[in-house]
N, CA, C and O atoms as CSV, one atom per row, in Angstrom:
chain,resi,resn,atom,element,x,y,z
A,1,MET,N,N,-180.092,26.374,55.184
A,1,MET,CA,C,-180.564,24.653,54.318
A,1,MET,C,C,-178.927,24.643,53.714
A,1,MET,O,O,-178.080,25.527,53.585
A,2,SER,N,N,-178.956,23.280,53.444
A,2,SER,CA,C,-177.475,22.746,52.774
A,2,SER,C,C,-177.987,22.533,51.386
A,2,SER,O,O,-179.135,22.184,51.112
A,3,GLY,N,N,-177.327,22.701,50.803
A,3,GLY,CA,C,-177.078,22.323,49.057
A,3,GLY,C,C,-176.086,21.169,48.884
A,3,GLY,O,O,-175.430,20.570,49.736
A,4,LEU,N,N,-176.135,21.050,47.853
A,4,LEU,CA,C,-175.087,19.721,47.154
A,4,LEU,C,C,-173.790,19.784,47.487
A,4,LEU,O,O,-173.181,18.739,47.712
A,5,PHE,N,N,-173.174,20.996,47.569
A,5,PHE,CA,C,-171.556,21.569,48.089
A,5,PHE,C,C,-172.166,21.858,49.564
A,5,PHE,O,O,-171.322,22.647,49.987
A,6,GLY,N,N,-172.850,21.746,50.314
A,6,GLY,CA,C,-172.864,22.171,51.816
A,6,GLY,C,C,-173.294,23.571,52.030
A,6,GLY,O,O,-173.220,23.833,53.231
A,7,THR,N,N,-173.694,24.519,51.362
A,7,THR,CA,C,-174.326,25.479,51.375
A,7,THR,C,C,-175.678,25.613,50.402
A,7,THR,O,O,-176.069,24.789,49.575
A,8,THR,N,N,-176.274,26.898,50.751
A,8,THR,CA,C,-177.183,27.054,50.068
A,8,THR,C,C,-176.853,27.810,48.810
A,8,THR,O,O,-176.116,28.784,48.960
A,9,ALA,N,N,-177.279,27.525,47.571
A,9,ALA,CA,C,-176.615,28.535,46.517
A,9,ALA,C,C,-177.537,29.796,46.677
A,9,ALA,O,O,-178.705,29.735,47.062
A,10,SER,N,N,-176.742,31.169,46.269
A,10,SER,CA,C,-177.513,32.260,46.602
A,10,SER,C,C,-177.143,33.064,44.900
A,10,SER,O,O,-176.158,32.984,44.166
A,11,ALA,N,N,-178.263,33.702,44.796
A,11,ALA,CA,C,-178.165,34.599,43.401
A,11,ALA,C,C,-176.974,35.536,43.287
A,11,ALA,O,O,-176.564,36.181,44.252
A,12,ALA,N,N,-176.466,35.585,42.149
A,12,ALA,CA,C,-175.185,36.402,41.935
A,12,ALA,C,C,-175.740,38.035,41.645
A,12,ALA,O,O,-176.861,37.942,41.146
A,13,PRO,N,N,-175.498,38.895,41.732
A,13,PRO,CA,C,-175.445,40.602,42.046
A,13,PRO,C,C,-175.881,40.528,40.385
A,13,PRO,O,O,-175.404,39.667,39.645
A,14,ALA,N,N,-176.594,41.282,40.043
A,14,ALA,CA,C,-176.881,41.912,38.626
A,14,ALA,C,C,-175.539,42.213,37.594
A,14,ALA,O,O,-174.531,42.834,37.933
A,15,GLY,N,N,-175.696,41.843,36.771
A,15,GLY,CA,C,-174.398,42.264,35.679
A,15,GLY,C,C,-173.099,41.435,36.354
A,15,GLY,O,O,-172.038,42.033,36.175
A,16,THR,N,N,-172.973,40.096,37.140
A,16,THR,CA,C,-171.754,39.715,37.449
A,16,THR,C,C,-172.157,38.250,36.516
A,16,THR,O,O,-173.211,37.616,36.453
A,17,THR,N,N,-170.988,38.071,35.929
A,17,THR,CA,C,-170.830,36.703,35.251
A,17,THR,C,C,-169.850,35.699,35.601
A,17,THR,O,O,-169.690,34.745,34.840
A,18,THR,N,N,-169.132,35.809,36.737
A,18,THR,CA,C,-168.673,35.094,37.518
A,18,THR,C,C,-169.099,34.370,38.440
A,18,THR,O,O,-169.782,34.881,39.328
A,19,ILE,N,N,-168.846,33.223,38.448
A,19,ILE,CA,C,-169.620,32.349,39.726
A,19,ILE,C,C,-168.293,32.118,40.568
A,19,ILE,O,O,-167.298,31.609,40.053
A,20,GLY,N,N,-168.332,32.458,41.684
A,20,GLY,CA,C,-167.696,31.924,42.766
A,20,GLY,C,C,-166.742,32.866,43.396
A,20,GLY,O,O,-166.655,34.079,43.204
A,21,ASP,N,N,-165.944,32.008,44.286
A,21,ASP,CA,C,-164.725,33.622,44.677
A,21,ASP,C,C,-163.432,33.268,43.798
A,21,ASP,O,O,-162.795,32.223,43.664
A,22,LEU,N,N,-163.320,34.336,43.343
A,22,LEU,CA,C,-161.813,34.345,42.587
A,22,LEU,C,C,-160.640,34.760,43.243
A,22,LEU,O,O,-159.554,34.924,42.687
A,23,LYS,N,N,-160.869,34.920,44.388
A,23,LYS,CA,C,-159.623,35.686,44.800
A,23,LYS,C,C,-158.349,34.706,44.904
A,23,LYS,O,O,-157.254,35.171,45.220
A,24,ASN,N,N,-158.492,33.595,44.681
A,24,ASN,CA,C,-157.209,32.744,45.282
A,24,ASN,C,C,-156.692,31.857,44.046
A,24,ASN,O,O,-155.898,30.918,44.007
A,25,ASP,N,N,-157.642,32.684,42.783
A,25,ASP,CA,C,-157.426,32.168,41.240
A,25,ASP,C,C,-155.972,32.529,40.600
A,25,ASP,O,O,-155.701,33.718,40.436
A,26,VAL,N,N,-155.109,31.606,40.265
A,26,VAL,CA,C,-153.774,31.640,39.541
A,26,VAL,C,C,-153.493,31.419,38.506
A,26,VAL,O,O,-153.311,30.215,38.326
A,27,ALA,N,N,-153.294,32.274,37.313
A,27,ALA,CA,C,-153.569,31.824,36.013
A,27,ALA,C,C,-152.135,31.204,35.792
A,27,ALA,O,O,-151.156,31.479,36.484
A,28,ILE,N,N,-152.153,30.300,34.695
A,28,ILE,CA,C,-150.921,29.308,34.326
A,28,ILE,C,C,-150.027,29.889,33.322
A,28,ILE,O,O,-150.507,30.401,32.311
A,29,SER,N,N,-148.714,29.847,33.531
A,29,SER,CA,C,-147.914,30.262,32.871
A,29,SER,C,C,-147.786,29.964,31.217
A,29,SER,O,O,-147.752,28.791,30.845
A,30,ASN,N,N,-147.736,30.744,30.518
A,30,ASN,CA,C,-147.523,30.357,28.851
A,30,ASN,C,C,-148.995,29.777,28.736
A,30,ASN,O,O,-148.971,28.581,28.447
A,31,PRO,N,N,-149.996,30.189,28.852
A,31,PRO,CA,C,-151.209,29.575,28.475
A,31,PRO,C,C,-151.942,29.296,26.906
A,31,PRO,O,O,-151.670,30.239,26.164
A,32,PRO,N,N,-152.477,28.633,26.480
A,32,PRO,CA,C,-152.972,28.206,25.207
A,32,PRO,C,C,-153.285,29.364,24.545
A,32,PRO,O,O,-153.960,30.205,25.138
A,33,GLU,N,N,-152.864,29.586,23.263
A,33,GLU,CA,C,-153.040,30.826,22.040
A,33,GLU,C,C,-154.739,30.801,21.633
A,33,GLU,O,O,-155.257,31.758,21.059
A,34,ASP,N,N,-155.354,29.816,21.939
A,34,ASP,CA,C,-156.307,29.809,21.378
A,34,ASP,C,C,-157.462,28.740,22.712
A,34,ASP,O,O,-157.109,28.296,23.804
A,35,THR,N,N,-158.611,28.652,22.140
A,35,THR,CA,C,-159.854,28.087,23.451
A,35,THR,C,C,-159.395,26.722,23.831
A,35,THR,O,O,-159.085,25.842,23.027
A,36,VAL,N,N,-159.380,26.635,24.991
A,36,VAL,CA,C,-159.256,25.308,25.855
A,36,VAL,C,C,-160.226,24.718,25.783
A,36,VAL,O,O,-161.251,25.197,26.269
A,37,SER,N,N,-160.233,23.314,25.068
A,37,SER,CA,C,-161.033,22.143,24.827
A,37,SER,C,C,-161.088,21.214,25.751
A,37,SER,O,O,-162.078,20.484,25.689
A,38,ASP,N,N,-160.314,21.011,26.608
A,38,ASP,CA,C,-160.401,20.234,27.913
A,38,ASP,C,C,-159.272,20.166,28.660
A,38,ASP,O,O,-158.198,20.630,28.276
A,39,LEU,N,N,-159.489,19.447,30.034
A,39,LEU,CA,C,-157.863,19.593,30.699
A,39,LEU,C,C,-158.573,18.391,31.785
A,39,LEU,O,O,-159.689,17.873,31.835
A,40,ALA,N,N,-157.307,18.250,32.609
A,40,ALA,CA,C,-157.070,17.012,32.914
A,40,ALA,C,C,-155.979,17.147,34.130
A,40,ALA,O,O,-154.923,17.758,33.964
A,41,PHE,N,N,-156.388,16.424,35.557
A,41,PHE,CA,C,-155.084,16.483,36.595
A,41,PHE,C,C,-154.868,15.200,36.672
A,41,PHE,O,O,-155.653,14.260,36.799
A,42,SER,N,N,-153.117,15.268,36.534
A,42,SER,CA,C,-153.111,13.923,37.467
A,42,SER,C,C,-153.559,13.148,38.310
A,42,SER,O,O,-153.797,13.819,39.315
A,43,PRO,N,N,-153.897,11.753,38.527
A,43,PRO,CA,C,-153.998,10.999,39.557
A,43,PRO,C,C,-153.270,11.035,40.661
A,43,PRO,O,O,-153.685,10.862,41.807
A,44,THR,N,N,-152.026,11.292,40.273
A,44,THR,CA,C,-150.937,10.837,41.288
A,44,THR,C,C,-149.804,11.883,41.271
A,44,THR,O,O,-148.669,11.670,41.697
A,45,ALA,N,N,-150.279,13.135,40.685
A,45,ALA,CA,C,-148.976,14.212,40.821
A,45,ALA,C,C,-149.723,15.364,40.770
A,45,ALA,O,O,-150.939,15.317,40.585
A,46,ASP,N,N,-148.997,16.609,40.945
A,46,ASP,CA,C,-149.953,17.902,41.015
A,46,ASP,C,C,-149.366,17.985,39.297
A,46,ASP,O,O,-148.179,18.226,39.074
A,47,ILE,N,N,-149.947,17.850,38.641
A,47,ILE,CA,C,-149.385,17.872,37.219
A,47,ILE,C,C,-150.831,18.330,36.236
A,47,ILE,O,O,-151.714,17.473,36.236
A,48,LEU,N,N,-151.036,19.257,35.642
A,48,LEU,CA,C,-152.274,19.287,35.030
A,48,LEU,C,C,-152.028,19.520,33.441
A,48,LEU,O,O,-151.147,20.286,33.050
A,49,ALA,N,N,-152.963,18.723,32.460
A,49,ALA,CA,C,-152.844,18.765,30.894
A,49,ALA,C,C,-153.793,19.628,30.448
A,49,ALA,O,O,-154.954,19.656,30.856
A,50,VAL,N,N,-153.175,20.552,29.363
A,50,VAL,CA,C,-154.687,21.096,28.735
A,50,VAL,C,C,-154.575,21.317,27.347
A,50,VAL,O,O,-153.611,21.802,26.755
A,51,SER,N,N,-155.782,20.867,26.818
A,51,SER,CA,C,-156.022,20.763,25.355
A,51,SER,C,C,-156.137,21.877,24.758
A,51,SER,O,O,-156.219,22.832,25.530
A,52,SER,N,N,-156.186,22.205,23.279
A,52,SER,CA,C,-156.882,23.584,23.063
A,52,SER,C,C,-156.618,23.583,21.385
A,52,SER,O,O,-155.834,22.865,20.764
A,53,TRP,N,N,-157.410,24.484,20.931
A,53,TRP,CA,C,-157.709,24.594,19.529
A,53,TRP,C,C,-156.360,25.350,18.809
A,53,TRP,O,O,-156.339,25.846,17.682
A,54,ASP,N,N,-155.352,25.298,19.694
A,54,ASP,CA,C,-153.911,25.932,18.576
A,54,ASP,C,C,-153.334,24.703,18.721
A,54,ASP,O,O,-152.213,24.704,19.230
A,55,ASN,N,N,-153.844,23.576,18.382
A,55,ASN,CA,C,-153.370,22.064,17.811
A,55,ASN,C,C,-152.058,21.482,19.068
A,55,ASN,O,O,-151.252,20.599,18.775
A,56,LYS,N,N,-152.084,22.249,20.573
A,56,LYS,CA,C,-151.103,21.441,21.196
A,56,LYS,C,C,-151.646,21.105,22.469
A,56,LYS,O,O,-152.495,21.848,22.960
A,57,VAL,N,N,-151.297,20.166,23.018
A,57,VAL,CA,C,-151.025,19.562,24.447
A,57,VAL,C,C,-150.249,20.172,25.275
A,57,VAL,O,O,-149.053,19.889,25.352
A,58,ARG,N,N,-150.829,21.105,26.019
A,58,ARG,CA,C,-149.423,21.553,27.251
A,58,ARG,C,C,-149.516,20.266,28.573
A,58,ARG,O,O,-150.487,19.523,28.717
A,59,ILE,N,N,-148.411,20.248,29.338
A,59,ILE,CA,C,-148.077,19.725,30.482
A,59,ILE,C,C,-148.019,20.675,31.229
A,59,ILE,O,O,-147.576,21.600,30.549
A,60,TYR,N,N,-148.309,21.217,32.840
A,60,TYR,CA,C,-147.681,22.101,33.546
A,60,TYR,C,C,-147.837,21.052,34.895
A,60,TYR,O,O,-148.655,20.169,35.154
A,61,GLN,N,N,-146.713,21.561,35.582
A,61,GLN,CA,C,-146.447,21.315,36.879
A,61,GLN,C,C,-147.222,22.374,37.753
A,61,GLN,O,O,-147.063,23.542,37.398
A,62,ILE,N,N,-148.172,22.110,39.020
A,62,ILE,CA,C,-148.624,22.850,39.551
A,62,ILE,C,C,-148.060,22.997,40.954
A,62,ILE,O,O,-148.089,21.977,41.642
A,63,ALA,N,N,-147.484,24.250,41.562
A,63,ALA,CA,C,-146.955,24.055,43.061
A,63,ALA,C,C,-148.162,24.358,44.121
A,63,ALA,O,O,-149.283,24.806,43.880
A,64,SER,N,N,-147.759,24.091,44.991
A,64,SER,CA,C,-148.447,24.249,46.172
A,64,SER,C,C,-149.249,25.797,46.447
A,64,SER,O,O,-150.240,25.778,47.177
A,65,ASN,N,N,-148.831,27.015,45.894
A,65,ASN,CA,C,-148.939,28.203,46.186
A,65,ASN,C,C,-150.096,28.430,44.428
A,65,ASN,O,O,-150.398,29.544,44.000
A,66,GLY,N,N,-150.491,27.190,43.790
A,66,GLY,CA,C,-150.694,27.809,42.621
A,66,GLY,C,C,-150.091,28.151,41.040
A,66,GLY,O,O,-150.500,28.191,39.879
A,67,ALA,N,N,-148.826,28.369,41.830
A,67,ALA,CA,C,-147.854,28.683,40.575
A,67,ALA,C,C,-147.851,27.604,39.921
A,67,ALA,O,O,-148.155,26.536,40.451
A,68,SER,N,N,-147.371,27.757,38.176
A,68,SER,CA,C,-147.170,27.053,37.307
A,68,SER,C,C,-145.946,26.987,36.359
A,68,SER,O,O,-145.268,27.996,36.162
A,69,GLU,N,N,-145.621,25.625,35.687
A,69,GLU,CA,C,-144.405,25.706,35.353
A,69,GLU,C,C,-144.594,24.720,34.145
A,69,GLU,O,O,-144.628,23.497,34.279
A,70,GLY,N,N,-144.695,25.281,33.140
A,70,GLY,CA,C,-144.615,24.351,31.686
A,70,GLY,C,C,-143.329,23.225,31.954
A,70,GLY,O,O,-142.181,23.403,32.361
A,71,LYS,N,N,-144.187,21.792,31.465
A,71,LYS,CA,C,-143.180,20.924,31.761
A,71,LYS,C,C,-143.005,20.352,29.907
A,71,LYS,O,O,-141.935,20.393,29.300
A,72,HIS,N,N,-143.851,20.035,29.526
A,72,HIS,CA,C,-143.548,19.896,28.343
A,72,HIS,C,C,-145.032,20.281,27.102
A,72,HIS,O,O,-146.140,20.510,27.589
A,73,ILE,N,N,-144.856,20.297,25.733
A,73,ILE,CA,C,-145.993,20.748,24.888
A,73,ILE,C,C,-145.311,19.724,23.779
A,73,ILE,O,O,-144.147,19.508,23.441
A,74,TYR,N,N,-146.653,19.176,23.358
A,74,TYR,CA,C,-146.655,18.268,21.996
A,74,TYR,C,C,-148.033,18.921,21.180
A,74,TYR,O,O,-149.059,19.428,21.633
A,75,GLU,N,N,-147.507,18.632,19.553
A,75,GLU,CA,C,-148.611,18.835,19.053
A,75,GLU,C,C,-149.486,17.926,18.013
A,75,GLU,O,O,-148.798,17.270,17.230
A,76,HIS,N,N,-150.804,17.802,17.898
A,76,HIS,CA,C,-151.501,17.186,16.787
A,76,HIS,C,C,-151.715,18.259,15.587
A,76,HIS,O,O,-151.664,19.486,15.672
A,77,ASP,N,N,-151.906,17.651,14.726
A,77,ASP,CA,C,-152.288,18.364,13.323
A,77,ASP,C,C,-153.225,19.129,13.066
A,77,ASP,O,O,-153.480,19.619,11.965
A,78,GLY,N,N,-154.010,19.337,14.433
A,78,GLY,CA,C,-155.280,19.988,14.244
A,78,GLY,C,C,-155.638,20.570,15.860
A,78,GLY,O,O,-154.821,20.532,16.781
A,79,PRO,N,N,-156.696,20.978,15.943
A,79,PRO,CA,C,-157.347,21.481,17.341
A,79,PRO,C,C,-157.142,19.838,18.332
A,79,PRO,O,O,-157.283,18.681,17.937
A,80,VAL,N,N,-156.831,20.280,19.467
A,80,VAL,CA,C,-156.736,19.225,20.118
A,80,VAL,C,C,-158.088,18.943,21.241
A,80,VAL,O,O,-158.513,19.845,21.963
A,81,MET,N,N,-158.597,17.694,21.238
A,81,MET,CA,C,-160.359,18.101,21.191
A,81,MET,C,C,-160.561,17.274,22.831
A,81,MET,O,O,-161.590,17.411,23.491
A,82,SER,N,N,-159.384,16.435,23.284
A,82,SER,CA,C,-159.653,15.471,24.527
A,82,SER,C,C,-158.159,15.353,25.594
A,82,SER,O,O,-157.156,15.237,24.890
A,83,VAL,N,N,-157.967,15.358,26.533
A,83,VAL,CA,C,-156.671,14.672,27.185
A,83,VAL,C,C,-157.294,13.750,28.296
A,83,VAL,O,O,-158.311,14.057,28.918
A,84,ASP,N,N,-156.645,12.694,28.465
A,84,ASP,CA,C,-156.549,11.812,30.087
A,84,ASP,C,C,-155.353,11.647,30.339
A,84,ASP,O,O,-154.411,11.930,29.598
A,85,PHE,N,N,-155.285,10.901,32.031
A,85,PHE,CA,C,-154.301,10.411,32.141
A,85,PHE,C,C,-154.550,9.290,32.414
A,85,PHE,O,O,-155.735,8.989,32.558
A,86,SER,N,N,-153.292,8.069,32.614
A,86,SER,CA,C,-153.785,6.917,32.765
A,86,SER,C,C,-154.018,6.847,33.824
A,86,SER,O,O,-154.072,7.962,34.343
A,87,LYS,N,N,-154.308,5.587,34.863
A,87,LYS,CA,C,-154.536,5.497,36.239
A,87,LYS,C,C,-153.111,5.763,37.046
A,87,LYS,O,O,-153.201,6.452,38.062
A,88,ASP,N,N,-151.829,5.277,36.674
A,88,ASP,CA,C,-150.697,5.363,37.355
A,88,ASP,C,C,-150.096,6.708,36.889
A,88,ASP,O,O,-148.979,6.919,37.360
A,89,GLY,N,N,-150.665,7.827,35.935
A,89,GLY,CA,C,-150.160,9.345,36.012
A,89,GLY,C,C,-148.850,9.185,35.146
A,89,GLY,O,O,-148.174,10.144,34.774
A,90,ASN,N,N,-148.577,7.898,34.875
A,90,ASN,CA,C,-147.252,7.918,33.611
A,90,ASN,C,C,-147.520,8.036,32.444
A,90,ASN,O,O,-146.558,7.889,31.691
A,91,LYS,N,N,-148.997,8.368,31.736
A,91,LYS,CA,C,-149.306,8.242,30.515
A,91,LYS,C,C,-150.280,9.162,30.256
A,91,LYS,O,O,-151.232,9.147,31.037
A,92,LEU,N,N,-150.300,10.120,29.191
A,92,LEU,CA,C,-151.433,11.161,28.707
A,92,LEU,C,C,-151.809,10.699,27.186
A,92,LEU,O,O,-150.964,10.460,26.324
A,93,VAL,N,N,-153.265,10.613,27.001
A,93,VAL,CA,C,-153.609,10.400,25.808
A,93,VAL,C,C,-154.539,11.424,25.671
A,93,VAL,O,O,-155.234,11.902,26.567
A,94,SER,N,N,-154.502,11.801,24.237
A,94,SER,CA,C,-155.072,13.133,23.572
A,94,SER,C,C,-155.864,12.841,21.982
A,94,SER,O,O,-155.663,11.921,21.189
A,95,SER,N,N,-156.530,13.654,21.921
A,95,SER,CA,C,-157.271,13.175,20.558
A,95,SER,C,C,-157.579,14.359,19.897
A,95,SER,O,O,-157.463,15.340,20.633
A,96,GLY,N,N,-158.023,14.665,18.463
A,96,GLY,CA,C,-158.041,15.706,17.741
A,96,GLY,C,C,-158.845,15.685,16.268
A,96,GLY,O,O,-158.997,14.694,15.553
A,97,ALA,N,N,-159.253,16.862,16.045
A,97,ALA,CA,C,-159.639,16.925,15.018
A,97,ALA,C,C,-158.798,16.732,13.856
A,97,ALA,O,O,-159.400,16.746,12.782
A,98,ASP,N,N,-157.428,16.539,13.818
A,98,ASP,CA,C,-156.412,15.757,12.963
A,98,ASP,C,C,-156.854,13.996,12.853
A,98,ASP,O,O,-156.219,13.284,12.075
A,99,LYS,N,N,-157.903,13.453,13.642
A,99,LYS,CA,C,-158.373,12.064,13.584
A,99,LYS,C,C,-157.593,11.143,14.109
A,99,LYS,O,O,-157.738,9.948,13.852
A,100,GLN,N,N,-156.371,11.766,15.173
A,100,GLN,CA,C,-155.433,10.811,15.635
A,100,GLN,C,C,-155.767,10.587,17.448
A,100,GLN,O,O,-156.529,11.292,18.110
A,101,ALA,N,N,-155.236,9.818,17.779
A,101,ALA,CA,C,-154.961,9.898,19.320
A,101,ALA,C,C,-153.559,9.409,19.208
A,101,ALA,O,O,-152.906,8.659,18.483
A,102,LYS,N,N,-153.385,10.187,20.275
A,102,LYS,CA,C,-151.639,10.085,20.559
A,102,LYS,C,C,-151.305,9.353,22.253
A,102,LYS,O,O,-152.173,9.494,23.114
A,103,ILE,N,N,-150.507,8.890,22.455
A,103,ILE,CA,C,-150.019,8.859,23.933
A,103,ILE,C,C,-148.646,9.346,24.144
A,103,ILE,O,O,-147.705,8.876,23.503
A,104,CYS,N,N,-148.474,10.475,25.216
A,104,CYS,CA,C,-147.387,10.541,25.048
A,104,CYS,C,C,-146.972,10.047,26.675
A,104,CYS,O,O,-147.740,10.272,27.610
A,105,ASP,N,N,-145.706,9.377,26.847
A,105,ASP,CA,C,-144.920,8.982,27.998
A,105,ASP,C,C,-144.519,9.685,28.945
A,105,ASP,O,O,-143.319,9.836,28.712
A,106,LEU,N,N,-144.718,10.110,29.693
A,106,LEU,CA,C,-144.785,11.500,31.032
A,106,LEU,C,C,-143.194,11.133,31.598
A,106,LEU,O,O,-142.394,11.978,32.001
A,107,GLN,N,N,-142.990,9.875,31.532
A,107,GLN,CA,C,-141.225,9.485,31.764
A,107,GLN,C,C,-140.212,10.122,31.180
A,107,GLN,O,O,-139.418,10.906,31.699
A,108,THR,N,N,-140.293,9.639,29.744
A,108,THR,CA,C,-139.542,9.738,28.407
A,108,THR,C,C,-139.692,11.235,27.539
A,108,THR,O,O,-138.780,11.894,27.041
A,109,LEU,N,N,-141.288,11.548,27.542
A,109,LEU,CA,C,-141.748,12.513,26.678
A,109,LEU,C,C,-141.934,12.175,25.395
A,109,LEU,O,O,-142.370,13.105,24.717
A,110,GLN,N,N,-141.725,10.991,24.727
A,110,GLN,CA,C,-141.690,10.689,23.601
A,110,GLN,C,C,-143.386,10.490,23.432
A,110,GLN,O,O,-144.131,10.033,24.299
A,111,THR,N,N,-143.723,10.894,22.272
A,111,THR,CA,C,-145.027,10.746,21.931
A,111,THR,C,C,-145.464,9.957,20.508
A,111,THR,O,O,-145.045,10.377,19.429
A,112,VAL,N,N,-146.101,9.101,20.571
A,112,VAL,CA,C,-146.818,7.916,19.716
A,112,VAL,C,C,-148.212,8.443,19.063
A,112,VAL,O,O,-148.890,9.382,19.479
A,113,GLN,N,N,-148.452,7.683,18.033
A,113,GLN,CA,C,-149.691,7.969,17.477
A,113,GLN,C,C,-150.267,6.590,17.637
A,113,GLN,O,O,-149.937,5.638,16.930
A,114,VAL,N,N,-151.432,6.523,18.924
A,114,VAL,CA,C,-152.151,4.846,18.826
A,114,VAL,C,C,-153.420,4.786,17.990
A,114,VAL,O,O,-153.708,3.601,17.820
A,115,ALA,N,N,-154.244,5.557,17.431
A,115,ALA,CA,C,-154.846,5.339,16.672
A,115,ALA,C,C,-155.509,6.359,15.707
A,115,ALA,O,O,-155.200,7.548,15.789
A,116,ALA,N,N,-156.376,5.940,14.833
A,116,ALA,CA,C,-156.848,6.917,13.744
A,116,ALA,C,C,-157.924,6.570,13.170
A,116,ALA,O,O,-158.126,5.356,13.153
A,117,HIS,N,N,-158.615,7.163,12.738
A,117,HIS,CA,C,-159.911,7.236,12.639
A,117,HIS,C,C,-160.543,8.267,11.067
A,117,HIS,O,O,-159.934,9.303,10.798
A,118,GLU,N,N,-161.483,7.927,10.376
A,118,GLU,CA,C,-162.087,8.754,9.311
A,118,GLU,C,C,-162.507,9.982,9.540
A,118,GLU,O,O,-162.771,10.821,8.679
A,119,ASN,N,N,-162.590,10.134,10.948
A,119,ASN,CA,C,-163.122,11.317,11.581
A,119,ASN,C,C,-162.531,11.804,12.886
A,119,ASN,O,O,-161.784,11.148,13.612
A,120,VAL,N,N,-163.124,13.509,13.171
A,120,VAL,CA,C,-162.587,13.852,14.465
A,120,VAL,C,C,-162.907,12.813,15.597
A,120,VAL,O,O,-163.925,12.139,15.755
A,121,VAL,N,N,-161.685,12.876,16.385
A,121,VAL,CA,C,-161.589,12.050,17.439
A,121,VAL,C,C,-161.895,12.847,18.942
A,121,VAL,O,O,-161.133,13.377,19.751
A,122,ARG,N,N,-163.543,12.648,18.906
A,122,ARG,CA,C,-163.887,13.898,19.479
A,122,ARG,C,C,-163.352,13.838,21.109
A,122,ARG,O,O,-163.203,14.891,21.729
A,123,SER,N,N,-163.089,12.567,21.717
A,123,SER,CA,C,-162.972,12.356,23.107
A,123,SER,C,C,-162.233,11.004,23.089
A,123,SER,O,O,-162.514,10.161,22.237
A,124,VAL,N,N,-161.351,10.809,23.964
A,124,VAL,CA,C,-160.524,9.290,24.496
A,124,VAL,C,C,-160.292,9.540,25.881
A,124,VAL,O,O,-159.812,10.566,26.363
A,125,ARG,N,N,-160.679,8.501,26.488
A,125,ARG,CA,C,-160.102,8.112,27.980
A,125,ARG,C,C,-159.611,6.686,27.820
A,125,ARG,O,O,-159.898,5.900,26.917
A,126,PHE,N,N,-158.487,6.421,29.304
A,126,PHE,CA,C,-158.057,5.287,29.522
A,126,PHE,C,C,-159.245,4.629,30.185
A,126,PHE,O,O,-160.216,5.259,30.605
A,127,PHE,N,N,-159.088,3.215,30.255
A,127,PHE,CA,C,-159.564,2.578,31.333
A,127,PHE,C,C,-159.486,1.156,31.636
A,127,PHE,O,O,-158.582,0.752,30.905
A,128,GLU,N,N,-159.874,0.306,32.220
A,128,GLU,CA,C,-159.066,-1.014,32.669
A,128,GLU,C,C,-160.085,-1.667,33.168
A,128,GLU,O,O,-160.812,-1.128,34.003
A,129,LEU,N,N,-160.294,-2.928,32.734
A,129,LEU,CA,C,-161.217,-3.890,32.984
A,129,LEU,C,C,-160.909,-4.890,34.035
A,129,LEU,O,O,-159.711,-5.174,34.011
A,130,PRO,N,N,-161.495,-5.446,34.838
A,130,PRO,CA,C,-160.922,-6.174,35.675
A,130,PRO,C,C,-160.508,-7.579,35.069
A,130,PRO,O,O,-161.235,-8.208,34.300
A,131,ASN,N,N,-159.259,-8.005,35.499
A,131,ASN,CA,C,-158.528,-9.206,35.104
A,131,ASN,C,C,-158.010,-8.861,33.597
A,131,ASN,O,O,-157.972,-9.682,32.680
A,132,SER,N,N,-157.679,-7.702,33.524
A,132,SER,CA,C,-157.151,-7.523,32.181
A,132,SER,C,C,-155.674,-6.895,32.383
A,132,SER,O,O,-155.281,-6.235,33.345
A,133,ASN,N,N,-154.938,-7.284,31.191
A,133,ASN,CA,C,-153.616,-7.059,30.987
A,133,ASN,C,C,-153.252,-5.648,31.289
A,133,ASN,O,O,-152.101,-5.444,31.677
A,134,GLY,N,N,-153.927,-4.823,31.186
A,134,GLY,CA,C,-153.377,-3.145,31.600
A,134,GLY,C,C,-154.637,-2.430,30.657
A,134,GLY,O,O,-155.366,-3.021,29.860
A,135,PRO,N,N,-154.649,-1.108,30.978
A,135,PRO,CA,C,-155.239,-0.142,30.514
A,135,PRO,C,C,-155.584,-0.034,28.691
A,135,PRO,O,O,-154.820,0.047,27.729
A,136,MET,N,N,-156.152,-0.051,28.731
A,136,MET,CA,C,-157.233,0.608,27.113
A,136,MET,C,C,-157.627,1.748,27.077
A,136,MET,O,O,-157.750,2.530,28.020
A,137,LEU,N,N,-157.908,1.952,25.681
A,137,LEU,CA,C,-158.569,3.365,25.159
A,137,LEU,C,C,-159.897,2.702,24.755
A,137,LEU,O,O,-160.202,1.523,24.577
A,138,VAL,N,N,-160.584,3.856,24.668
A,138,VAL,CA,C,-161.985,4.183,23.795
A,138,VAL,C,C,-161.583,5.441,23.643
A,138,VAL,O,O,-160.818,6.161,24.285
A,139,THR,N,N,-162.512,5.649,22.264
A,139,THR,CA,C,-162.498,7.143,21.426
A,139,THR,C,C,-163.710,6.919,21.092
A,139,THR,O,O,-164.422,5.925,20.953
A,140,GLU,N,N,-163.871,8.641,20.930
A,140,GLU,CA,C,-165.420,8.739,20.612
A,140,GLU,C,C,-165.239,9.259,19.223
A,140,GLU,O,O,-164.411,10.169,19.190
A,141,HIS,N,N,-165.659,9.014,18.295
A,141,HIS,CA,C,-165.644,10.013,16.846
A,141,HIS,C,C,-166.999,9.259,16.215
A,141,HIS,O,O,-167.475,8.133,16.359
A,142,LYS,N,N,-167.453,10.661,15.300
A,142,LYS,CA,C,-168.755,10.535,14.961
A,142,LYS,C,C,-168.739,10.867,13.561
A,142,LYS,O,O,-168.056,11.871,13.357
A,143,PRO,N,N,-169.313,10.316,12.410
A,143,PRO,CA,C,-168.875,11.307,11.124
A,143,PRO,C,C,-169.851,12.491,11.141
A,143,PRO,O,O,-170.767,12.497,11.963
A,144,PRO,N,N,-169.704,13.406,10.343
A,144,PRO,CA,C,-170.496,14.905,10.490
A,144,PRO,C,C,-171.671,14.727,9.931
A,144,PRO,O,O,-171.842,14.048,8.918
A,145,LEU,N,N,-172.654,15.389,10.619
A,145,LEU,CA,C,-173.611,15.377,10.193
A,145,LEU,C,C,-173.936,15.830,8.584
A,145,LEU,O,O,-173.363,16.754,8.006
A,146,GLU,N,N,-174.793,15.122,8.108
A,146,GLU,CA,C,-174.864,15.213,6.212
A,146,GLU,C,C,-176.200,16.192,6.082
A,146,GLU,O,O,-177.186,15.941,6.775
A,147,PRO,N,N,-176.193,17.034,5.396
A,147,PRO,CA,C,-177.355,17.921,4.630
A,147,PRO,C,C,-178.763,17.488,4.666
A,147,PRO,O,O,-179.628,18.151,4.094
């Protein structure tokens, strides 16, 4: 019987906490020092961006054999919550607990702050509207819950 991904799901053996076959997994070089909050693959190249609670965004080149090479790191002033590539793959946007969104130009490796809010910026994404002059950003930020 076919499931969502072409085969029927089966139960994992008792005591197993990993789902899937990990024999081909490859660890990235110089991984984050704290919890990974988000990751994104470039739509145009073998590049992986990883955001983390260690306040850093790491950008890796991924080889066809799965090996990784660190290409760039930039920081926020607090945990980084979200990353997203532009459609053309030339820019990476990130958002964080420092209440900022930043864009890194992947050609020049220059990073600039592009948004500031009163609360944590939990998520940020590039998007394009038909007939627009180019990509835009949308950020999600909510005030903390009040007691």
